[in-house]
C-alpha positions as CSV (number, residue, x, y, z in Angstrom):
1,X,32.0,1.1,-28.3
2,X,33.9,0.3,-25.2
3,X,34.7,3.9,-24.6
4,X,31.1,5.0,-25.1
5,X,30.0,2.7,-22.5
6,X,32.6,3.3,-19.9
7,X,32.8,7.0,-20.2
8,X,29.4,7.9,-18.6
9,X,30.4,5.5,-15.7
10,X,33.5,7.4,-14.8
11,X,31.5,10.3,-12.9
12,X,29.4,7.7,-11.3
13,X,32.4,5.9,-9.8
14,X,34.0,9.1,-8.8
15,X,30.9,10.4,-7.1
16,X,30.6,7.1,-5.2
17,X,34.3,7.2,-4.1
18,X,33.8,10.8,-2.9
19,X,30.7,9.8,-0.9
20,X,32.3,6.9,0.7
21,X,35.5,8.9,1.5
22,X,33.3,11.6,3.1
23,X,31.4,9.2,5.2
24,X,34.5,7.3,6.2
25,X,36.3,10.5,7.2
26,X,33.4,11.9,9.2
27,X,32.5,8.5,11.0
28,X,36.1,8.1,11.6
29,X,36.4,11.5,13.4
30,X,33.2,11.0,15.3
31,X,34.5,7.5,16.6
32,X,37.9,8.9,17.3
33,X,36.2,11.7,19.6
34,X,33.8,9.1,21.2
35,X,36.9,6.9,22.1
36,X,38.9,9.8,23.6
37,X,35.9,10.7,25.6
38,X,35.3,7.2,26.9
39,X,39.0,6.6,27.7
40,X,39.7,10.3,29.0
41,X,37.9,10.5,32.4
42,X,34.6,10.6,34.1
43,X,31.5,10.1,31.9
44,X,29.1,13.0,32.2
45,X,26.5,14.6,30.0
46,X,29.0,15.9,27.4
47,X,30.6,12.5,27.0
48,X,27.3,11.0,26.5
49,X,26.5,13.5,23.9
50,X,29.7,12.8,22.1
51,X,28.9,9.1,22.2
52,X,25.4,9.8,20.9
53,X,26.9,11.9,18.0
54,X,29.2,9.2,17.0
55,X,26.2,6.6,16.9
56,X,24.1,9.2,14.7
57,X,26.8,9.7,12.3
58,X,27.4,6.0,12.0
59,X,23.7,5.2,11.6
60,X,23.0,7.9,9.1
61,X,26.1,7.0,7.2
62,X,24.7,3.6,6.5
63,X,21.6,5.2,5.3
64,X,23.6,7.6,2.9
65,X,25.4,4.6,1.4
66,X,22.1,2.7,0.9
67,X,20.7,5.5,-1.0
68,X,24.0,6.1,-2.9
69,X,23.8,2.5,-4.2
70,X,21.3,3.7,-6.7
71,X,23.6,6.2,-8.3
72,X,24.2,5.3,-12.0
73,X,20.9,3.5,-12.2
74,X,17.4,4.5,-13.4
75,X,16.3,5.4,-9.9
76,X,19.2,7.5,-8.9
77,X,17.1,10.6,-8.4
78,X,15.4,8.7,-5.8
79,X,18.7,7.8,-4.1
80,X,20.0,11.2,-4.2
81,X,16.8,12.7,-2.5
82,X,17.2,10.0,0.3
83,X,20.8,10.8,0.7
84,X,20.1,14.5,1.0
85,X,17.3,13.8,3.5
86,X,19.5,11.6,5.6
87,X,22.2,14.2,5.7
88,X,19.8,16.8,6.9
89,X,18.1,14.5,9.5
90,X,21.6,13.6,11.0
91,X,22.4,17.4,11.2
92,X,18.9,17.7,13.0
93,X,19.4,14.8,15.3
94,X,22.8,16.0,16.3
95,X,21.4,19.5,16.8
96,X,18.8,17.9,19.3
97,X,21.6,16.2,21.0
98,X,23.6,19.2,21.9
99,X,20.6,21.7,22.3
100,X,20.5,23.5,25.6
101,X,18.0,26.2,24.8
102,X,14.3,26.5,25.6
103,X,12.0,23.5,25.3
104,X,8.9,25.4,24.2
105,X,6.6,25.2,21.1
106,X,9.5,25.8,18.7
107,X,11.4,23.0,20.1
108,X,8.3,20.8,19.8
109,X,7.8,21.7,16.1
110,X,11.5,21.4,15.3
111,X,11.7,18.0,17.1
112,X,8.7,16.6,15.1
113,X,10.4,17.9,11.9
114,X,13.6,16.1,12.8
115,X,11.9,12.8,13.6
116,X,10.1,13.1,10.4
117,X,13.4,13.2,8.7
118,X,14.6,10.2,10.5
119,X,11.5,8.2,9.4
120,X,12.1,9.4,5.8
121,X,15.8,8.4,6.0
122,X,15.0,5.0,7.2
123,X,12.2,4.6,4.5
124,X,14.4,5.8,1.6
125,X,17.4,3.7,2.8
126,X,15.5,0.4,2.7
127,X,13.6,1.5,-0.4
128,X,16.9,2.2,-2.2
129,X,18.2,-1.4,-1.4
130,X,14.9,-2.9,-2.8
131,X,15.0,-0.7,-6.1
132,X,18.4,-2.3,-6.8
133,X,16.0,-5.3,-7.9
134,X,14.0,-3.0,-10.3
135,X,15.7,-4.3,-13.4
136,X,14.6,-7.9,-12.7
137,X,12.2,-9.4,-15.3
138,X,10.6,-12.1,-13.2
139,X,6.9,-11.2,-12.6
140,X,6.9,-12.3,-9.2
141,X,9.8,-10.2,-8.3
142,X,8.5,-7.1,-9.8
143,X,5.0,-7.6,-8.3
144,X,6.5,-8.3,-4.8
145,X,8.9,-5.3,-5.2
146,X,5.7,-3.1,-5.9
147,X,3.8,-4.4,-3.1
148,X,6.5,-4.1,-0.6
149,X,7.3,-0.5,-1.7
150,X,3.6,0.4,-1.3
151,X,3.6,-1.2,2.3
152,X,6.7,0.9,3.2
153,X,4.9,4.0,1.9
154,X,1.8,3.2,4.2
155,X,4.0,2.5,7.2
156,X,5.8,5.8,6.5
157,X,2.7,7.7,6.2
158,X,1.2,6.3,9.4
159,X,4.5,6.9,11.3
160,X,4.6,10.6,10.2
161,X,0.9,10.9,11.4
162,X,1.9,9.5,14.8
163,X,4.8,12.2,15.0
164,X,2.6,15.0,14.2
165,X,-0.9,14.1,15.2
166,X,-0.6,11.6,18.0
167,X,-3.1,13.4,20.1
168,X,-5.9,12.8,17.8
169,X,-5.4,8.9,17.8
170,X,-7.9,7.0,20.2
171,X,-7.8,3.5,21.0
172,X,-5.2,0.9,20.0
173,X,-6.5,0.2,16.5
174,X,-4.2,2.5,14.9
175,X,-1.2,1.1,16.5
176,X,-2.3,-2.5,15.7
177,X,-2.7,-1.7,12.1
178,X,0.7,0.1,12.1
179,X,2.4,-3.0,13.5
180,X,0.7,-5.3,10.9
181,X,1.8,-3.2,8.0
182,X,5.3,-2.8,9.4
183,X,5.6,-6.7,9.8
184,X,4.3,-7.2,6.3
185,X,6.8,-4.7,5.0
186,X,9.7,-6.2,6.8
187,X,8.4,-9.7,5.5
188,X,8.5,-8.4,1.8
189,X,11.9,-6.7,2.3
190,X,13.3,-10.3,3.2
191,X,11.3,-12.4,0.8
192,X,11.7,-10.3,-2.5
193,X,15.4,-10.4,-2.4
194,X,15.4,-14.2,-1.7
195,X,13.2,-14.9,-4.3
196,X,15.2,-12.8,-6.9
197,X,18.3,-14.9,-6.0
198,X,16.5,-18.2,-6.1
199,X,14.8,-17.5,-9.6
200,X,17.2,-17.6,-12.4
201,X,16.9,-14.6,-14.7
202,X,16.0,-15.7,-18.4
203,X,19.0,-15.9,-20.7
204,X,18.9,-13.2,-23.4
205,X,18.5,-14.6,-26.7
206,X,21.5,-14.1,-28.9
207,X,20.7,-12.4,-32.0
208,X,22.7,-10.2,-34.7
209,X,22.2,-6.5,-34.8
210,X,20.4,-5.0,-37.8
211,X,23.8,-3.6,-39.1
212,X,25.4,-7.1,-39.0
213,X,22.3,-8.8,-40.4
214,X,22.4,-6.3,-43.4
215,X,26.0,-7.0,-44.1
216,X,25.5,-10.6,-43.9
217,X,22.6,-10.6,-46.4
218,X,24.6,-8.1,-48.6
219,X,27.6,-10.4,-48.7
220,X,25.4,-13.5,-49.5
221,X,23.6,-11.6,-52.3
222,X,27.0,-10.8,-53.7
223,X,28.1,-14.3,-53.8
224,X,24.7,-15.4,-55.1
225,X,23.8,-17.4,-52.1
226,X,21.1,-17.3,-49.6
227,X,21.9,-15.9,-46.1
228,X,21.5,-19.4,-44.5
229,X,23.8,-21.1,-47.1
230,X,26.4,-18.4,-46.6
231,X,26.4,-18.8,-42.7
232,X,26.6,-22.5,-43.3
233,X,29.7,-22.2,-45.6
234,X,31.4,-19.9,-43.0
235,X,30.9,-22.2,-40.2
236,X,31.5,-25.6,-41.9
237,X,34.9,-27.0,-41.8
238,X,37.0,-26.9,-44.9
239,X,36.2,-29.6,-47.4
240,X,32.7,-30.1,-46.0
241,X,30.0,-30.0,-48.8
242,X,27.4,-27.2,-48.2
243,X,23.8,-27.7,-49.1
244,X,21.9,-24.8,-50.7
245,X,23.0,-22.5,-53.5
246,X,26.3,-23.4,-55.2
247,X,28.8,-21.6,-52.8
248,X,31.8,-19.8,-53.7
249,X,35.1,-20.2,-51.8
250,X,35.3,-17.2,-49.6
251,X,39.0,-17.2,-50.0
């Protein structure tokens, strides 16, 4: 039984180790490059790009780790999608950092696409951390989790709208509502985990499996006893009289 439970988890542990190793290696190389540039001489545009690349790799590495936390759980597909989006968004931001070409309509469209990826990466990262609580049985935690994820979706949708169609927004009502929803989403992201920690999960009721119950009843019938009397006989100290059917010494 132990082998059956641990075998499926080995690929999960291996995948997590690979992800962590790749992230540490990439961030380490980026950080080393940033240190060399900062200590190597005068700071110019190229040095700023190197430092910016280091920051981008570090930030999106955290996002990938948050999404990878769901691997091995029911919502692991969500986490894998989020990790893939974070990697693509990081590549896009690094490309924008080093881009020296024409800043025309194509640049505007690609930059909007990249910023959409950034917004999706942040949303997937936070949502992945919250989805670690999806297996909690407390009603207040499950309801709070659902409401918070819904608020995240609303904030994400409004943010994407701002990225692509900001010229259609008139007045400050849209920004005010976006701020309200963002504050509520952040509030839920803090309160729901705290509530899950404060509320004790209900203890599972100990019960015999169907196979064990059947074996117990069969052995009790073989001895001419009721199952309750047989259990009492097994648990009672030697020499203690047992009520019920006339028990037979199990030895």
